[in-house]
N, C-alpha and C positions, 0 to 999 in steps of 0.2 A: 504493500500500500504506499502511495506517496506520502511523505512526511510533511507536516506544516512548516512553512518558512516565514520567519519574522524579520522585519526591519526593526533593529534595536536602537540604532543611532545613525547619525549622519551629520555632515557639515559641508559647507562650500566656502570658497574664497569670495570676496568681492569680485565682480567682473569689471575689468578695466579696459577702456577703449584702446584700440590700436591707433597710433597717431603718426603713421607714415615712417616708423622706424622700429626696430626690435625693442620690445618692452623689457622691463627689469627682470622678468621671470621667464624661464623656459618651461615646457610642459612638466618636466619632473620637478622643477622648483615649485611650481604651483601645486602639484600633487603632494609635496612634502610640506609646504606651508599650511595646507589644509589638513593633512593627515596626522601631523605630529600632535597638535593640541587635541584632536579627536581621539587619538589613542591614549593620550595622557588621562583622559577623563573616564576611561573604561575600567571596570572592576576586574577584568581578566588580564593575564599576562599576555604579551605579544606572541609567545610561543603557542598560545591556544588558537591562533589564526592558522587555518589550514591551507588557505589559498588567497592570492591577490590577482585580481583581474582589472585591467585599466583600459578604457576606451580612448583612443587618440588617433586622429586622422593625419595631421601634419607632423609626423615624427621627424625630429631633427637628427642629423648625422651623428652628433655626439651622444645621443641617448637612444640607441637602438634597444627595442624592447623596453620602453619607458616603465612599464609595470615592475619589471625586475630591478631596474635602477632605483625606482622610488621605494620599493620594498626594502631593499638593502639600506638606502639612506634613512629610512624610517626606523631602522634597527630591528627589522624582522630577521628571524633565523636564516642562515644560508640554506637551510633545507626546505624552506617554505617556497613552493612553486609560485611562479608569477608569470602571466602572460598578457599580451596586449591584443585587443580586438579592434576591428575597423569595419564599419558598415556606414560610412559617411556620417551624416547627422545623428544616426541612431547608435553610434558607438558607445556612448555612456549608458544607454538603456540596454544594449546587448551585453554589456558586462554584467548588469543586474540579472538579466535573463539567464545567462550562463551560470552565474552563481546560484540562482534560484533552482536550476535543474540539478546542480551538484548536490545541494543540501536536500532537495526533495527526494532524490533517489538514494540517499544515505552514504555518499562518498565524501562528504564534508560536513562540519558542524558550524564553523564560523568562517565566513568569507568576507574580505574587503573587496568591494566592487565600486569602481569609480570612473571618472572621465577627466581628462586634462587636455587643454588646447591652448596654445599660444599662437594665434593667428598672426600676431605681429612678427613672429619669427618664420613666416612662410618664406621659403627660399627664392632668390633671384635665379632665374633660369635663362640659359643662353638660347638664342635662336638656333634652329636646326643648322642653318648655314654656318654659324659660328662653330658649332660642334664639329661639323665636317671639316672646317678650316683647321681647327686645333688637331684633329686626327691626322690630317695630311701633314701638318708641321711636325707631329710627333714621329711620323714615318721618315721624314727627310733625314738624311744621314750627312751629306756633305754641306759645307757653307753655301755652295752654289744652289743646291736643292732648297735649302732653307730660305735663301734670298728670293728664289722663284716663288715659293709659297707666300712669303711676306708680301710680294707684289700683288697677290690675289686678295689681300685684306680689304674688306669693305667697311665703311663706317657703321652700318647697321649691325655688324658683328659685335660692336662694342655696346650695344643697347640691349640689356636683358629685359625680361618681363617678369613680374611677380607671379610665382607659381600658383598662388591663390586664384588669379584670374582664370587660369585654365581649369583649376579644381572646381570652380563654381559654374562651369560650363559642361553640360551633358554631352559626352562624346558620341552618343547615338543620334540625338536630335539636333546637336550643335546649338541648342538654346541655353542661355544662362538661366540661373534660377529665377531671376527677376522677370525674365520674359515668360517663364512658365506661370508665374503669378499673374501676369497681364492676361494670359490666355483664360485663366480661371475667372478673372474679373469680367472678361467679355462673356463667357459662357453662363455665368450666374448673375449677370447684370449688376455687379458691385460698382457703385459710383465712387468717384474720387472723394466726395464729401463723406460717404459712409466709411471709407478706409481711414480718412483723417480723424474722424470722430472716434473710431475704435482705437487708433494709435494714441490720441490725446488721453483717452480713458486709461490705457495701459500705463502711461507715464504717471498719471495722477494717482492711480491705484497703488503702484509700487512706491511712490513717494509717501503716500499715506501710511502704507505698511511699515516703511522704514521708520517714520517719525513715531508711530505707535509702538515701536520696539518689538514687532512681531517677527523680525528676522534675527533677533539676538539668539545665540546659541546655534542657529542654522548657518549664519554667515560669520566667519571668523576672520579677524584682521590679518593682513600680511605686512611684513617688514622687508624692505629691499636692502641690498648691501650697503647703500649709501644712507640708510636710516630712515628713509621716507616710509610713512605708514599709509596703507590703503585699508580703509575701514568701511567703505560703501561702494555701491555700484556708481561709477562716475559718468555713465551715459544717461542717467535719468534727468529728464527736463520737466521740473515741476511747473505747474501752471500752464502746460501745453493746452492749446485750444484748436478748434477747427480753423479759426481765422489765422492763427499763427502758423499752422502747418500748411495752410493753403498757399502760402508764399513760396513754397519750394517747388522746383521744377521736376517733372518726371525724370526718372533716372535711366529708363531703358527704351521707352517708346515715346519720343517727343514728336509732337507737342501734346498729344492727347492721352498719354499713358496715365494709369492710376497709381503706379508704384513710384514712390519717392523715397529719398533718404529719411523722411520723417515718418513714414508708415511702414518701414521695413526694419528688420532686425539689424543690429550693429555688429561690426567686426570687432571682436573683443577677445581677451585672454581670461581664462578662469578654469578652476578645477572644483570637483565635487566628489565626495566619497559617501557610500552608505555601508553600514555593517549589517550583514544578513546572518541569522542564526537559526539553528534548529530548535525544536521544542526542548530537546535534551540539554542543549547549551544554555538556553534561557533559564532552565531550572538549576543547572549545575552552578552557574555563575551569578544567579540572582539578578538577571537582566529584566528590564521593563520595556516590553515591545511598544513600538509606536504604531505599527500596523502589520497586517499579514498579507503576503502576496498571494492572491487567489488564483490569478490566471494571467497569461501573456500571450501575445501572438504577433505575427508579422504578415504584411500584405504587400502585393506588387500590383503595378498598373503601368500604363503608358507614361514614359518619362517626361513627355511634354505636359502632363497634368499632374506632376509628382506631388503637388500640394495637397491632393486629395488622399494621400497615403493614410492619414488617420482613419478615414471612414473604412478603408479596406482592411485595416488591422483591428479596428474595434468590432466590426460586424461579427467575426467568428466568436469573439468573446461574448457578446450579447446573445448570440444563438446558443452557445454551450451552457451559459449560465441562466438561460431563460429569462433574460432581463430586457427591459426596454430603455430607451434613451432617458425617459423620465425617472427611471429607477436609480439612476446615478446621481448622487448627492453633489459631487464636485467634479469638475473637469479641469485638467491642466493640459491645454492643447498648445504645443510650442508655436510661438508667434514668429515664424519665419517672415511672413508678410501679412499685413492686415487683410488684403484681398483673399489670401489663402485661408486664413482662419474663418473668415465670413463665408467663403465658398463651402468649407466643410460643414458649417452650421446649416447652410442652405441645403446641401446634398442630403444630409440625414433627415431633413424635414420634408423632402420631396418623395412621395410614395413611389413614383416611377423609378427613382434611384434606390431608395431604402428597401423597397420590396422587390422591384423588378431586377435590380442589379446585385444588390447586397443580400437578398433573401432574408430580410428581417421580419417578414410576415406580420406587419403591423406594429413592430417594435420600434420603428423609427420615431421621429418627432424632433422638435426644436430644442436645442440646448439653450436654457434661459441664461441671460447675461449675469444674473446673480449667482450662478453656478459655475461660470466660465472664467478661468484665470482671475480669481477674485482679488489677487494682489498684484495684478499686472504680469507682464511676461517679457519675452525676448525683445520686443520692440523698445522697451524701456531699459532693460538691464543688459541686452546683448545676447549673442548666440555663438559662444565658443563651440564649434560644431561637435567635437568629441565629448563635450561636457553636458550639453543641454538636456539630453534624455535622462541623465542622472539627476540633474538639478530639479527638473519638474517632478520627478517621482519623490525626491526628498521633500520638496515643498508640499506636495500633495499629502504625504504621510503627516507632516506637522500641522497642516491646515485642517485635516480631518479631526485631528486631536483638539486643536484650538477651538474649532467651531462645534464640536460634538456631533459630527456627521459620521455616517456609517460606511458608505462606499464611495470610491472615486476612481477615475480612470485618468492615467497619464498617457498621452499619445502625441506623436509627431510625424511630420512628413520627412522624407529622407531622399536626398538627391539621387537620381538614377531611377526614380519611380518606385519607391518603397515607402512603407509605413510601419510603425511599431506602436504597440499598446500594451499597458499593464494595468490590471485591476487590483486595487488595494481594498482591504477592509479594516476598519479601525480595530485595534486589538482591545 
């Protein structure tokens, strides 16, 4: 029989905006800054941790398998296995799903599962012509051959591009993620005003949650090597309004596009960890669970409408658990783009999609705004891609407890035409 799996604790770093240069923390730095104080407050020794799993998309050359590097820097035993997972934006949730399966089947009792991403450290990549030129130069043996190769050098060989630019472009459709959000806005009739209104609400909700102290314990401060302290999400814009956001120009489809820098997620650095435990570990170490992981699933669809990934991954869970959209008390739906979130809400509320495509048989319906991202989301705090799935699950567990709610779903779209979802139940 599958064993119950509990979330017993978790924390994240503040999310800090990438500002056109490498930030003060690498992915492993972020994971360690978040993980060390989290481990210090646990009643069990680090040797009780059976496994470390970390989601990370942009792994840097100096930190191959960042899960292992982070585990060792956190003081875990040399004998504790650690591996890194990558499924684009879903990597931080994939780490949880994998940990969930290990504990459920009885091969682990306590697992650290997280996500870490430093998008500001995305590499500069040479143009293909430059790579070929360097390869030819490397093959040249005599001074004359080298001089001949040097004569072929072109100025554009000296101009690299940021790897993130290609990483955010789907290789099958050749559409960047913002363009896929524009497609959804067109298909579901999402207006620019609706997108800006949603974005303003996200900023103001997160600002309110921060000022109320609802993120204390969940968000732990970081200290850079130069002594600078980071203690809040620095992309939040308090007081955002539809009027202020309306001044921004479309980012991808000018002049009539709906997606702007103001209603899309921000490029940020950040990390998050959750500690998952079996029922036996909870009893042995006197742990107090935040929530129980009930179910999880993944879905796929056409990459050109990848933003609908949440509905394809949520549907199997609702069918298995014999639940309707209205039965879910809280939703954390990662805000890649405002138009994408609103399109998911619309899709679940349209019977031809909910029943005809997703097979929900009347279990669809509208996600009410007072249940959806109640403390804001990635439009306000940012979207460090390998981290976000972990963060939204952590925040969902904490919010269920704070509000006294029973069941919640964390879900997200994933570049490449995928989606991931996880159903939690308050412990």
